[in-house]
Structures are given as C-alpha cells and as structure tokens.
N, C-alpha and C positions, 0 to 999 in steps of 0.2 A: 467567401461569398456573402456571409452575413454582414460584413463590413459595408458592402455596396448597398444592401438593403437598409441598413441602419443610417447610412449617409443620406440616401434618398428620403427616408422617413423624416430625418431631421430637417432636411431641406424643405420638404412639404410642410412641416409644422411652422417653419419660419415664414415661408412665402404665404401661407394661409392667413397669417396675421399681418404681414408686411404690406401686402397690396391694399387692403382696406385702410391701413394706417396712413399710407402715402396719399390715398384718395381723400381721406379726411383732412389731412394737413393742407392739401392743395385747394379743396373746395370749401372747407370750413363747416362741413356737415359730417357727423359720424352717426352710425346706427348702432343701437344696442344689440347685444347678442341674445339669442333665445327665440322662443316661439312668437312672442308679440314684439316685433322689432319696432323700436321707437326712434324717431329722428331727433337728434340733438344738434342744434345750431350753435356755433361758437359765439356769435354775437349775443344771443339770447341767454345762454347758460355757459359762461366761460369756465367755471369751476368744474361742472359736470363733464364738459367737453374734454378738459385737460385730464380728468380722472379716467375717462373712457380710453383716451389715447394712451395714457400711462399703463392702463390694464392690457391693452393690445400689445404694447411694447414688452411688458413683463411676460406675456403669454409666449413670446418668441424665445424665451429663455430655455425651455425644455429642448427645443430643436437645436439651439446652439450648444447645449450641454451634450446632447447625443453626438453631434458632429465633433465636438472636442474630444470625447471619449474615443471615437473612431480614429481620429488623427493620432491621438496618443498611442493607441493600440498599434497602429500602423508604424509609427516611429519606433516603438519598442521592438516590434518584430523585424524591422529593417536593420536595426542596430544589432540584434542578436544573430542575424543571418550573415553578418560581415565575417570574413575570415579572421580567426583568432579572437573573436568576441564572444565565444561560448562561455557560459557560466562555469566557474570552477567547481570541480567535483568535491564533495565534502566527505 
C-alpha cells in the first residue's frame, strides 16, 4: 500500500513543477517561487528565464527518483514471487 502512496506523491511532485514549466515555455513568462512572486519575461531577461526553467526542471527530479524507487521495488518483489525464484538459504 505504501507503494501506491509513494507513486502518487512522486507524481504530484512532478506535476507540480511540470505544469508551470510547460506554461512558461509556451507563453515566454515564468514566475519566481516564494512569497513575492516576480514575473520574468523571456525577451527581457533570457538568462534568468532559462535559469528559472532549469530550476523547475531540476525540482522534478525528486518525484522521478521516488517513482523509480517504487518501480524498482515492485520489479524486485515480482521477481521474487515467481515460482523457483526464492533466494537460496545460506
């Protein structure tokens, strides 16, 4: 059951950053994070715009890592439950 919760948490962390990133790339306007959100336009500040988009992309990494761990755990458990795939007794 924890795997489902971890998968949904990872998906949430990805989508939370992906939607604003896609909107920024389409419109050319990105907003900074935090209490005092500032608008950054791609035409006026291309370096800062690129840095903020890169930061949003990097922020999706934790969600992707969580999902990768969940899938790895699932694959290991499926392989171990196959007939004849039990670990040898030592």
